[in-house]
PQR file with spaces between the fields and no chain letter, atoms N, CA, C, O and H, PARSE charges and radii, in Angstrom:
ATOM       1  N    MET     1       0.841   -1.183    0.000 -0.4000 1.5000
ATOM       2  CA   MET     1       0.000    0.000    0.000 -0.0000 2.0000
ATOM       3  C    MET     1       0.889    1.250    0.000  0.5500 1.7000
ATOM       4  O    MET     1       1.949    1.289    0.624 -0.5500 1.4000
ATOM       5  N    VAL     2       0.428    2.235   -0.702 -0.4000 1.5000
ATOM       6  CA   VAL     2       1.191    3.468   -0.826 -0.0000 2.0000
ATOM       7  C    VAL     2       1.038    4.288    0.448  0.5500 1.7000
ATOM       8  O    VAL     2      -0.064    4.438    0.975 -0.5500 1.4000
ATOM       9  H    VAL     2      -0.434    2.203   -1.208  0.4000 1.0000
ATOM      10  N    SER     3       2.144    4.808    0.928 -0.4000 1.5000
ATOM      11  CA   SER     3       2.092    5.566    2.171 -0.0000 2.0000
ATOM      12  C    SER     3       1.481    6.946    1.948  0.5500 1.7000
ATOM      13  O    SER     3       1.469    7.471    0.834 -0.5500 1.4000
ATOM      14  H    SER     3       3.039    4.685    0.500  0.4000 1.0000
ATOM      15  N    ARG     4       0.986    7.503    3.018 -0.4000 1.5000
ATOM      16  CA   ARG     4       0.368    8.829    2.961 -0.0000 2.0000
ATOM      17  C    ARG     4       1.387    9.899    2.579  0.5500 1.7000
ATOM      18  O    ARG     4       1.057   10.836    1.851 -0.5500 1.4000
ATOM      19  H    ARG     4       0.997    7.077    3.922  0.4000 1.0000
ATOM      20  N    ARG     5       2.618    9.766    3.062 -0.4000 1.5000
ATOM      21  CA   ARG     5       3.654   10.753    2.728 -0.0000 2.0000
ATOM      22  C    ARG     5       3.941   10.768    1.233  0.5500 1.7000
ATOM      23  O    ARG     5       4.148   11.830    0.646 -0.5500 1.4000
ATOM      24  H    ARG     5       2.885    9.005    3.653  0.4000 1.0000
ATOM      25  N    LEU     6       3.953    9.582    0.616 -0.4000 1.5000
ATOM      26  CA   LEU     6       4.193    9.510   -0.823 -0.0000 2.0000
ATOM      27  C    LEU     6       3.060   10.184   -1.591  0.5500 1.7000
ATOM      28  O    LEU     6       3.309   10.880   -2.576 -0.5500 1.4000
ATOM      29  H    LEU     6       3.785    8.719    1.093  0.4000 1.0000
ATOM      30  N    LEU     7       1.825    9.985   -1.152 -0.4000 1.5000
ATOM      31  CA   LEU     7       0.692   10.633   -1.815 -0.0000 2.0000
ATOM      32  C    LEU     7       0.756   12.147   -1.666  0.5500 1.7000
ATOM      33  O    LEU     7       0.469   12.878   -2.614 -0.5500 1.4000
ATOM      34  H    LEU     7       1.623    9.421   -0.352  0.4000 1.0000
ATOM      35  N    TYR     8       1.130   12.619   -0.484 -0.4000 1.5000
ATOM      36  CA   TYR     8       1.288   14.064   -0.293 -0.0000 2.0000
ATOM      37  C    TYR     8       2.400   14.608   -1.191  0.5500 1.7000
ATOM      38  O    TYR     8       2.260   15.684   -1.773 -0.5500 1.4000
ATOM      39  H    TYR     8       1.363   12.025    0.286  0.4000 1.0000
ATOM      40  N    LEU     9       3.496   13.870   -1.302 -0.4000 1.5000
ATOM      41  CA   LEU     9       4.604   14.293   -2.152 -0.0000 2.0000
ATOM      42  C    LEU     9       4.167   14.379   -3.614  0.5500 1.7000
ATOM      43  O    LEU     9       4.501   15.337   -4.310 -0.5500 1.4000
ATOM      44  H    LEU     9       3.610   12.996   -0.830  0.4000 1.0000
ATOM      45  N    ILE    10       3.423   13.380   -4.073 -0.4000 1.5000
ATOM      46  CA   ILE    10       2.923   13.396   -5.446 -0.0000 2.0000
ATOM      47  C    ILE    10       2.005   14.587   -5.662  0.5500 1.7000
ATOM      48  O    ILE    10       2.071   15.245   -6.701 -0.5500 1.4000
ATOM      49  H    ILE    10       3.152   12.601   -3.507  0.4000 1.0000
ATOM      50  N    THR    11       1.146   14.869   -4.683 -0.4000 1.5000
ATOM      51  CA   THR    11       0.223   15.997   -4.800 -0.0000 2.0000
ATOM      52  C    THR    11       0.977   17.317   -4.873  0.5500 1.7000
ATOM      53  O    THR    11       0.661   18.168   -5.704 -0.5500 1.4000
ATOM      54  H    THR    11       1.092   14.335   -3.839  0.4000 1.0000
ATOM      55  N    VAL    12       1.972   17.492   -4.010 -0.4000 1.5000
ATOM      56  CA   VAL    12       2.752   18.732   -3.996 -0.0000 2.0000
ATOM      57  C    VAL    12       3.529   18.892   -5.299  0.5500 1.7000
ATOM      58  O    VAL    12       3.547   19.975   -5.882 -0.5500 1.4000
ATOM      59  H    VAL    12       2.229   16.801   -3.335  0.4000 1.0000
ATOM      60  N    LEU    13       4.167   17.828   -5.753 -0.4000 1.5000
ATOM      61  CA   LEU    13       4.927   17.903   -7.000 -0.0000 2.0000
ATOM      62  C    LEU    13       4.021   18.185   -8.191  0.5500 1.7000
ATOM      63  O    LEU    13       4.411   18.904   -9.111 -0.5500 1.4000
ATOM      64  H    LEU    13       4.153   16.947   -5.278  0.4000 1.0000
ATOM      65  N    SER    14       2.812   17.624   -8.180 -0.4000 1.5000
ATOM      66  CA   SER    14       1.857   17.904   -9.254 -0.0000 2.0000
ATOM      67  C    SER    14       1.469   19.375   -9.256  0.5500 1.7000
ATOM      68  O    SER    14       1.375   19.996  -10.315 -0.5500 1.4000
ATOM      69  H    SER    14       2.495   17.040   -7.433  0.4000 1.0000
ATOM      70  N    GLY    15       1.243   19.931   -8.075 -0.4000 1.5000
ATOM      71  CA   GLY    15       0.898   21.346   -7.979 -0.0000 2.0000
ATOM      72  C    GLY    15       2.019   22.244   -8.457  0.5500 1.7000
ATOM      73  O    GLY    15       1.776   23.232   -9.150 -0.5500 1.4000
ATOM      74  H    GLY    15       1.319   19.427   -7.215  0.4000 1.0000
ATOM      75  N    ILE    16       3.249   21.907   -8.091 -0.4000 1.5000
ATOM      76  CA   ILE    16       4.399   22.695   -8.535 -0.0000 2.0000
ATOM      77  C    ILE    16       4.543   22.613  -10.053  0.5500 1.7000
ATOM      78  O    ILE    16       4.826   23.617  -10.707 -0.5500 1.4000
ATOM      79  H    ILE    16       3.447   21.105   -7.528  0.4000 1.0000
ATOM      80  N    ALA    17       4.348   21.423  -10.611 -0.4000 1.5000
ATOM      81  CA   ALA    17       4.442   21.267  -12.065 -0.0000 2.0000
ATOM      82  C    ALA    17       3.379   22.091  -12.775  0.5500 1.7000
ATOM      83  O    ALA    17       3.646   22.677  -13.824 -0.5500 1.4000
ATOM      84  H    ALA    17       4.118   20.608  -10.080  0.4000 1.0000
ATOM      85  N    LEU    18       2.174   22.142  -12.210 -0.4000 1.5000
ATOM      86  CA   LEU    18       1.109   22.946  -12.814 -0.0000 2.0000
ATOM      87  C    LEU    18       1.452   24.425  -12.769  0.5500 1.7000
ATOM      88  O    LEU    18       1.221   25.149  -13.737 -0.5500 1.4000
ATOM      89  H    LEU    18       1.957   21.666  -11.358  0.4000 1.0000
ATOM      90  N    LEU    19       2.002   24.875  -11.649 -0.4000 1.5000
ATOM      91  CA   LEU    19       2.383   26.284  -11.544 -0.0000 2.0000
ATOM      92  C    LEU    19       3.488   26.636  -12.533  0.5500 1.7000
ATOM      93  O    LEU    19       3.442   27.686  -13.174 -0.5500 1.4000
ATOM      94  H    LEU    19       2.189   24.287  -10.863  0.4000 1.0000
ATOM      95  N    LEU    20       4.479   25.757  -12.656 -0.4000 1.5000
ATOM      96  CA   LEU    20       5.586   26.023  -13.568 -0.0000 2.0000
ATOM      97  C    LEU    20       5.157   25.970  -15.028  0.5500 1.7000
ATOM      98  O    LEU    20       5.735   26.656  -15.871 -0.5500 1.4000
ATOM      99  H    LEU    20       4.516   24.904  -12.136  0.4000 1.0000
ATOM     100  N    SER    21       4.149   25.161  -15.328 -0.4000 1.5000
ATOM     101  CA   SER    21       3.698   25.043  -16.714 -0.0000 2.0000
ATOM     102  C    SER    21       2.790   26.188  -17.125  0.5500 1.7000
ATOM     103  O    SER    21       2.430   26.303  -18.297 -0.5500 1.4000
ATOM     104  H    SER    21       3.680   24.604  -14.642  0.4000 1.0000
ATOM     105  N    GLY    22       2.414   27.040  -16.175 -0.4000 1.5000
ATOM     106  CA   GLY    22       1.528   28.149  -16.491 -0.0000 2.0000
ATOM     107  C    GLY    22       0.079   27.749  -16.550  0.5500 1.7000
ATOM     108  O    GLY    22      -0.762   28.510  -17.028 -0.5500 1.4000
ATOM     109  H    GLY    22       2.706   26.947  -15.223  0.4000 1.0000
ATOM     110  N    CYS    23      -0.222   26.562  -16.070 -0.4000 1.5000
ATOM     111  CA   CYS    23      -1.593   26.072  -16.129 -0.0000 2.0000
ATOM     112  C    CYS    23      -2.461   26.735  -15.068  0.5500 1.7000
ATOM     113  O    CYS    23      -3.673   26.852  -15.246 -0.5500 1.4000
ATOM     114  H    CYS    23       0.461   25.943  -15.682  0.4000 1.0000
ATOM     115  N    VAL    24      -1.872   27.156  -13.998 -0.4000 1.5000
ATOM     116  CA   VAL    24      -2.597   27.901  -12.972 -0.0000 2.0000
ATOM     117  C    VAL    24      -1.808   29.156  -12.667  0.5500 1.7000
ATOM     118  O    VAL    24      -0.602   29.214  -12.904 -0.5500 1.4000
ATOM     119  H    VAL    24      -0.887   27.061  -13.854  0.4000 1.0000
ATOM     120  N    GLY    25      -2.473   30.135  -12.155 -0.4000 1.5000
ATOM     121  CA   GLY    25      -1.781   31.353  -11.788 -0.0000 2.0000
ATOM     122  C    GLY    25      -2.482   32.588  -12.314  0.5500 1.7000
ATOM     123  O    GLY    25      -3.454   32.488  -13.063 -0.5500 1.4000
ATOM     124  H    GLY    25      -3.454   30.088  -11.963  0.4000 1.0000
ATOM     125  N    PRO    26      -1.987   33.755  -11.921 -0.5600 1.5000
ATOM     126  CA   PRO    26      -2.654   35.009  -12.259  0.2800 2.0000
ATOM     127  C    PRO    26      -2.580   35.374  -13.736  0.5500 1.7000
ATOM     128  O    PRO    26      -3.342   36.225  -14.195 -0.5500 1.4000
ATOM     129  N    GLU    27      -1.667   34.740  -14.501 -0.4000 1.5000
ATOM     130  CA   GLU    27      -1.540   35.106  -15.902 -0.0000 2.0000
ATOM     131  C    GLU    27      -2.634   34.504  -16.779  0.5500 1.7000
ATOM     132  O    GLU    27      -2.772   34.883  -17.942 -0.5500 1.4000
ATOM     133  H    GLU    27      -1.048   34.049  -14.129  0.4000 1.0000
ATOM     134  N    LYS    28      -3.400   33.580  -16.240 -0.4000 1.5000
ATOM     135  CA   LYS    28      -4.476   32.966  -17.009 -0.0000 2.0000
ATOM     136  C    LYS    28      -5.707   33.858  -16.980  0.5500 1.7000
ATOM     137  O    LYS    28      -6.054   34.416  -15.938 -0.5500 1.4000
ATOM     138  H    LYS    28      -3.288   33.272  -15.295  0.4000 1.0000
ATOM     139  N    ASP    29      -6.373   33.991  -18.135 -0.4000 1.5000
ATOM     140  CA   ASP    29      -7.569   34.820  -18.228 -0.0000 2.0000
ATOM     141  C    ASP    29      -8.823   34.088  -17.777  0.5500 1.7000
ATOM     142  O    ASP    29      -9.727   34.690  -17.199 -0.5500 1.4000
ATOM     143  H    ASP    29      -6.092   33.538  -18.981  0.4000 1.0000
ATOM     144  N    LYS    30      -8.874   32.801  -18.040 -0.4000 1.5000
ATOM     145  CA   LYS    30     -10.071   32.017  -17.743 -0.0000 2.0000
ATOM     146  C    LYS    30      -9.799   31.094  -16.560  0.5500 1.7000
ATOM     147  O    LYS    30      -8.646   30.752  -16.295 -0.5500 1.4000
ATOM     148  H    LYS    30      -8.140   32.311  -18.510  0.4000 1.0000
ATOM     149  N    PRO    31     -10.843   30.691  -15.849 -0.5600 1.5000
ATOM     150  CA   PRO    31     -10.636   29.773  -14.726  0.2800 2.0000
ATOM     151  C    PRO    31     -10.242   28.386  -15.217  0.5500 1.7000
ATOM     152  O    PRO    31     -10.688   27.939  -16.274 -0.5500 1.4000
ATOM     153  N    ASN    32      -9.417   27.725  -14.451 -0.4000 1.5000
ATOM     154  CA   ASN    32      -9.004   26.363  -14.759 -0.0000 2.0000
ATOM     155  C    ASN    32      -9.748   25.397  -13.861  0.5500 1.7000
ATOM     156  O    ASN    32     -10.266   25.777  -12.811 -0.5500 1.4000
ATOM     157  H    ASN    32      -9.054   28.089  -13.593  0.4000 1.0000
ATOM     158  N    ILE    33      -9.795   24.164  -14.277 -0.4000 1.5000
ATOM     159  CA   ILE    33     -10.417   23.113  -13.485 -0.0000 2.0000
ATOM     160  C    ILE    33      -9.323   22.130  -13.103  0.5500 1.7000
ATOM     161  O    ILE    33      -8.695   21.521  -13.969 -0.5500 1.4000
ATOM     162  H    ILE    33      -9.374   23.856  -15.130  0.4000 1.0000
ATOM     163  N    ILE    34      -9.100   21.981  -11.820 -0.4000 1.5000
ATOM     164  CA   ILE    34      -8.127   21.013  -11.330 -0.0000 2.0000
ATOM     165  C    ILE    34      -8.872   20.087  -10.386  0.5500 1.7000
ATOM     166  O    ILE    34      -9.404   20.534   -9.369 -0.5500 1.4000
ATOM     167  H    ILE    34      -9.610   22.476  -11.116  0.4000 1.0000
ATOM     168  N    LEU    35      -8.917   18.810  -10.707 -0.4000 1.5000
ATOM     169  CA   LEU    35      -9.728   17.857   -9.965 -0.0000 2.0000
ATOM     170  C    LEU    35      -8.826   16.837   -9.287  0.5500 1.7000
ATOM     171  O    LEU    35      -8.146   16.056   -9.952 -0.5500 1.4000
ATOM     172  H    LEU    35      -8.485   18.447  -11.533  0.4000 1.0000
ATOM     173  N    ILE    36      -8.826   16.850   -7.975 -0.4000 1.5000
ATOM     174  CA   ILE    36      -8.138   15.822   -7.200 -0.0000 2.0000
ATOM     175  C    ILE    36      -9.131   15.314   -6.168  0.5500 1.7000
ATOM     176  O    ILE    36      -9.612   16.078   -5.332 -0.5500 1.4000
ATOM     177  H    ILE    36      -9.378   17.485   -7.435  0.4000 1.0000
ATOM     178  N    ILE    37      -9.433   14.035   -6.226 -0.4000 1.5000
ATOM     179  CA   ILE    37     -10.432   13.443   -5.345 -0.0000 2.0000
ATOM     180  C    ILE    37      -9.730   12.779   -4.165  0.5500 1.7000
ATOM     181  O    ILE    37      -8.737   12.072   -4.341 -0.5500 1.4000
ATOM     182  H    ILE    37      -9.042   13.414   -6.905  0.4000 1.0000
ATOM     183  N    ALA    38     -10.247   13.008   -2.972 -0.4000 1.5000
ATOM     184  CA   ALA    38      -9.708   12.353   -1.779 -0.0000 2.0000
ATOM     185  C    ALA    38     -10.843   11.656   -1.044  0.5500 1.7000
ATOM     186  O    ALA    38     -11.985   12.116   -1.064 -0.5500 1.4000
ATOM     187  H    ALA    38     -11.053   13.582   -2.829  0.4000 1.0000
ATOM     188  N    ASP    39     -10.521   10.551   -0.398 -0.4000 1.5000
ATOM     189  CA   ASP    39     -11.549    9.857    0.369 -0.0000 2.0000
ATOM     190  C    ASP    39     -11.661   10.470    1.759  0.5500 1.7000
ATOM     191  O    ASP    39     -11.013   11.476    2.050 -0.5500 1.4000
ATOM     192  H    ASP    39      -9.593   10.177   -0.381  0.4000 1.0000
ATOM     193  N    ASP    40     -12.477    9.872    2.613 -0.4000 1.5000
ATOM     194  CA   ASP    40     -12.731   10.456    3.929 -0.0000 2.0000
ATOM     195  C    ASP    40     -11.508   10.444    4.840  0.5500 1.7000
ATOM     196  O    ASP    40     -11.480   11.171    5.833 -0.5500 1.4000
ATOM     197  H    ASP    40     -13.003    9.055    2.377  0.4000 1.0000
ATOM     198  N    LEU    41     -10.498    9.637    4.527 -0.4000 1.5000
ATOM     199  CA   LEU    41      -9.281    9.615    5.329 -0.0000 2.0000
ATOM     200  C    LEU    41      -8.224   10.568    4.790  0.5500 1.7000
ATOM     201  O    LEU    41      -7.157   10.709    5.386 -0.5500 1.4000
ATOM     202  H    LEU    41     -10.520    9.047    3.720  0.4000 1.0000
ATOM     203  N    GLY    42      -8.509   11.224    3.666 -0.4000 1.5000
ATOM     204  CA   GLY    42      -7.560   12.167    3.106 -0.0000 2.0000
ATOM     205  C    GLY    42      -6.618   11.579    2.078  0.5500 1.7000
ATOM     206  O    GLY    42      -5.734   12.273    1.576 -0.5500 1.4000
ATOM     207  H    GLY    42      -9.377   11.109    3.181  0.4000 1.0000
ATOM     208  N    TYR    43      -6.797   10.295    1.758 -0.4000 1.5000
ATOM     209  CA   TYR    43      -5.957    9.691    0.731 -0.0000 2.0000
ATOM     210  C    TYR    43      -6.444   10.130   -0.637  0.5500 1.7000
ATOM     211  O    TYR    43      -7.623    9.989   -0.963 -0.5500 1.4000
ATOM     212  H    TYR    43      -7.515    9.731    2.166  0.4000 1.0000
ATOM     213  N    ALA    44      -5.546   10.653   -1.422 -0.4000 1.5000
ATOM     214  CA   ALA    44      -5.921   11.087   -2.765 -0.0000 2.0000
ATOM     215  C    ALA    44      -6.105    9.866   -3.657  0.5500 1.7000
ATOM     216  O    ALA    44      -5.373    8.882   -3.545 -0.5500 1.4000
ATOM     217  H    ALA    44      -4.589   10.768   -1.157  0.4000 1.0000
ATOM     218  N    ASP    45      -7.078    9.943   -4.530 -0.4000 1.5000
ATOM     219  CA   ASP    45      -7.342    8.862   -5.461 -0.0000 2.0000
ATOM     220  C    ASP    45      -6.239    8.850   -6.521  0.5500 1.7000
ATOM     221  O    ASP    45      -5.952    9.873   -7.142 -0.5500 1.4000
ATOM     222  H    ASP    45      -7.672   10.742   -4.621  0.4000 1.0000
ATOM     223  N    THR    46      -5.626    7.684   -6.720 -0.4000 1.5000
ATOM     224  CA   THR    46      -4.492    7.589   -7.638 -0.0000 2.0000
ATOM     225  C    THR    46      -4.878    7.989   -9.050  0.5500 1.7000
ATOM     226  O    THR    46      -4.114    8.680   -9.723 -0.5500 1.4000
ATOM     227  H    THR    46      -5.860    6.852   -6.216  0.4000 1.0000
ATOM     228  N    ALA    47      -6.045    7.571   -9.512 -0.4000 1.5000
ATOM     229  CA   ALA    47      -6.475    7.905  -10.871 -0.0000 2.0000
ATOM     230  C    ALA    47      -6.635    9.408  -11.037  0.5500 1.7000
ATOM     231  O    ALA    47      -6.283    9.959  -12.080 -0.5500 1.4000
ATOM     232  H    ALA    47      -6.666    7.010   -8.965  0.4000 1.0000
ATOM     233  N    SER    48      -7.165   10.073  -10.017 -0.4000 1.5000
ATOM     234  CA   SER    48      -7.360   11.520  -10.151 -0.0000 2.0000
ATOM     235  C    SER    48      -6.034   12.261  -10.075  0.5500 1.7000
ATOM     236  O    SER    48      -5.884   13.328  -10.670 -0.5500 1.4000
ATOM     237  H    SER    48      -7.451    9.625   -9.170  0.4000 1.0000
ATOM     238  N    LEU    49      -5.063   11.700   -9.342 -0.4000 1.5000
ATOM     239  CA   LEU    49      -3.745   12.332   -9.313 -0.0000 2.0000
ATOM     240  C    LEU    49      -3.050   12.201  -10.665  0.5500 1.7000
ATOM     241  O    LEU    49      -2.356   13.117  -11.109 -0.5500 1.4000
ATOM     242  H    LEU    49      -5.184   10.833   -8.859  0.4000 1.0000
ATOM     243  N    LEU    50      -3.242   11.057  -11.311 -0.4000 1.5000
ATOM     244  CA   LEU    50      -2.589   10.840  -12.594 -0.0000 2.0000
ATOM     245  C    LEU    50      -3.315   11.558  -13.724  0.5500 1.7000
ATOM     246  O    LEU    50      -2.719   11.832  -14.766 -0.5500 1.4000
ATOM     247  H    LEU    50      -3.805   10.314  -10.950  0.4000 1.0000
ATOM     248  N    ALA    51      -4.584   11.862  -13.531 -0.4000 1.5000
ATOM     249  CA   ALA    51      -5.375   12.537  -14.563 -0.0000 2.0000
ATOM     250  C    ALA    51      -5.850   13.879  -14.034  0.5500 1.7000
ATOM     251  O    ALA    51      -7.053   14.115  -13.926 -0.5500 1.4000
ATOM     252  H    ALA    51      -5.068   11.639  -12.684  0.4000 1.0000
ATOM     253  N    VAL    52      -4.930   14.746  -13.709 -0.4000 1.5000
ATOM     254  CA   VAL    52      -5.280   16.083  -13.238 -0.0000 2.0000
ATOM     255  C    VAL    52      -5.683   16.898  -14.453  0.5500 1.7000
ATOM     256  O    VAL    52      -4.917   17.042  -15.406 -0.5500 1.4000
ATOM     257  H    VAL    52      -3.952   14.555  -13.797  0.4000 1.0000
ATOM     258  N    TYR    53      -6.898   17.429  -14.403 -0.4000 1.5000
ATOM     259  CA   TYR    53      -7.404   18.206  -15.530 -0.0000 2.0000
ATOM     260  C    TYR    53      -6.979   19.651  -15.361  0.5500 1.7000
ATOM     261  O    TYR    53      -7.178   20.243  -14.300 -0.5500 1.4000
ATOM     262  H    TYR    53      -7.519   17.312  -13.628  0.4000 1.0000
ATOM     263  N    CYS    54      -6.410   20.207  -16.375 -0.4000 1.5000
ATOM     264  CA   CYS    54      -5.994   21.591  -16.333 -0.0000 2.0000
ATOM     265  C    CYS    54      -6.236   22.189  -17.704  0.5500 1.7000
ATOM     266  O    CYS    54      -5.355   22.167  -18.564 -0.5500 1.4000
ATOM     267  H    CYS    54      -6.248   19.727  -17.237  0.4000 1.0000
ATOM     268  N    GLN    55      -7.415   22.715  -17.905 -0.4000 1.5000
ATOM     269  CA   GLN    55      -7.765   23.303  -19.189 -0.0000 2.0000
ATOM     270  C    GLN    55      -8.838   24.344  -18.975  0.5500 1.7000
ATOM     271  O    GLN    55      -9.507   24.361  -17.942 -0.5500 1.4000
ATOM     272  H    GLN    55      -8.130   22.732  -17.206  0.4000 1.0000
ATOM     273  N    ASP    56      -8.998   25.199  -19.941 -0.4000 1.5000
ATOM     274  CA   ASP    56     -10.071   26.178  -19.900 -0.0000 2.0000
ATOM     275  C    ASP    56     -11.345   25.498  -20.368  0.5500 1.7000
ATOM     276  O    ASP    56     -11.336   24.845  -21.411 -0.5500 1.4000
ATOM     277  H    ASP    56      -8.454   25.186  -20.780  0.4000 1.0000
ATOM     278  N    PRO    57     -12.435   25.628  -19.635 -0.5600 1.5000
ATOM     279  CA   PRO    57     -13.681   24.977  -20.036  0.2800 2.0000
ATOM     280  C    PRO    57     -14.123   25.441  -21.419  0.5500 1.7000
ATOM     281  O    PRO    57     -14.198   26.641  -21.686 -0.5500 1.4000
ATOM     282  N    GLY    58     -14.414   24.487  -22.290 -0.4000 1.5000
ATOM     283  CA   GLY    58     -14.910   24.801  -23.620 -0.0000 2.0000
ATOM     284  C    GLY    58     -13.839   25.032  -24.660  0.5500 1.7000
ATOM     285  O    GLY    58     -14.156   25.144  -25.844 -0.5500 1.4000
ATOM     286  H    GLY    58     -14.353   23.513  -22.073  0.4000 1.0000
ATOM     287  N    ASP    59     -12.574   25.107  -24.259 -0.4000 1.5000
ATOM     288  CA   ASP    59     -11.508   25.356  -25.226 -0.0000 2.0000
ATOM     289  C    ASP    59     -11.144   24.115  -26.035  0.5500 1.7000
ATOM     290  O    ASP    59     -10.653   24.224  -27.158 -0.5500 1.4000
ATOM     291  H    ASP    59     -12.317   25.016  -23.297  0.4000 1.0000
ATOM     292  N    HIS    60     -11.380   22.954  -25.472 -0.4000 1.5000
ATOM     293  CA   HIS    60     -10.993   21.713  -26.128 -0.0000 2.0000
ATOM     294  C    HIS    60     -12.200   20.778  -26.198  0.5500 1.7000
ATOM     295  O    HIS    60     -12.275   19.825  -25.423 -0.5500 1.4000
ATOM     296  H    HIS    60     -11.778   22.866  -24.559  0.4000 1.0000
ATOM     297  N    PRO    61     -13.139   21.024  -27.100 -0.5600 1.5000
ATOM     298  CA   PRO    61     -14.360   20.223  -27.116  0.2800 2.0000
ATOM     299  C    PRO    61     -14.130   18.761  -27.454  0.5500 1.7000
ATOM     300  O    PRO    61     -14.949   17.918  -27.088 -0.5500 1.4000
ATOM     301  N    GLY    62     -13.046   18.432  -28.140 -0.4000 1.5000
ATOM     302  CA   GLY    62     -12.800   17.054  -28.512 -0.0000 2.0000
ATOM     303  C    GLY    62     -12.044   16.260  -27.473  0.5500 1.7000
ATOM     304  O    GLY    62     -11.873   15.050  -27.627 -0.5500 1.4000
ATOM     305  H    GLY    62     -12.380   19.117  -28.437  0.4000 1.0000
ATOM     306  N    ARG    63     -11.590   16.909  -26.420 -0.4000 1.5000
ATOM     307  CA   ARG    63     -10.790   16.231  -25.399 -0.0000 2.0000
ATOM     308  C    ARG    63     -11.612   15.971  -24.147  0.5500 1.7000
ATOM     309  O    ARG    63     -12.750   16.422  -24.019 -0.5500 1.4000
ATOM     310  H    ARG    63     -11.729   17.891  -26.295  0.4000 1.0000
ATOM     311  N    ALA    64     -11.011   15.243  -23.244 -0.4000 1.5000
ATOM     312  CA   ALA    64     -11.677   14.954  -21.974 -0.0000 2.0000
ATOM     313  C    ALA    64     -11.853   16.236  -21.177  0.5500 1.7000
ATOM     314  O    ALA    64     -11.045   17.159  -21.272 -0.5500 1.4000
ATOM     315  H    ALA    64     -10.087   14.877  -23.348  0.4000 1.0000
ATOM     316  N    SER    65     -12.898   16.277  -20.407 -0.4000 1.5000
ATOM     317  CA   SER    65     -13.177   17.449  -19.588 -0.0000 2.0000
ATOM     318  C    SER    65     -13.467   17.008  -18.171  0.5500 1.7000
ATOM     319  O    SER    65     -13.967   15.907  -17.940 -0.5500 1.4000
ATOM     320  H    SER    65     -13.555   15.527  -20.329  0.4000 1.0000
ATOM     321  N    ALA    66     -13.152   17.869  -17.229 -0.4000 1.5000
ATOM     322  CA   ALA    66     -13.446   17.563  -15.832 -0.0000 2.0000
ATOM     323  C    ALA    66     -14.924   17.735  -15.538  0.5500 1.7000
ATOM     324  O    ALA    66     -15.412   17.272  -14.507 -0.5500 1.4000
ATOM     325  H    ALA    66     -12.746   18.764  -17.416  0.4000 1.0000
ATOM     326  N    ILE    67     -15.637   18.394  -16.433 -0.4000 1.5000
ATOM     327  CA   ILE    67     -17.076   18.580  -16.248 -0.0000 2.0000
ATOM     328  C    ILE    67     -17.794   17.459  -16.976  0.5500 1.7000
ATOM     329  O    ILE    67     -17.647   17.326  -18.190 -0.5500 1.4000
ATOM     330  H    ILE    67     -15.240   18.770  -17.271  0.4000 1.0000
ATOM     331  N    PRO    68     -18.570   16.646  -16.264 -0.5600 1.5000
ATOM     332  CA   PRO    68     -19.259   15.529  -16.938  0.2800 2.0000
ATOM     333  C    PRO    68     -20.311   16.017  -17.910  0.5500 1.7000
ATOM     334  O    PRO    68     -20.978   15.208  -18.555 -0.5500 1.4000
């Protein structure tokens, strides 16, 4: 089983990567959607960590969206 510290590390590194890529931050004109699901114990869902959505809603109609 994956330890909680490793999940926190993955979450932090994912956030830093998003900031460095310009996917989040004040320079963006439109709101972004970033979806990370956690259970009641605070463990992040592995699938949601690996599939972090970072796009402007409606900009990519042919791609996956965080909005069902």
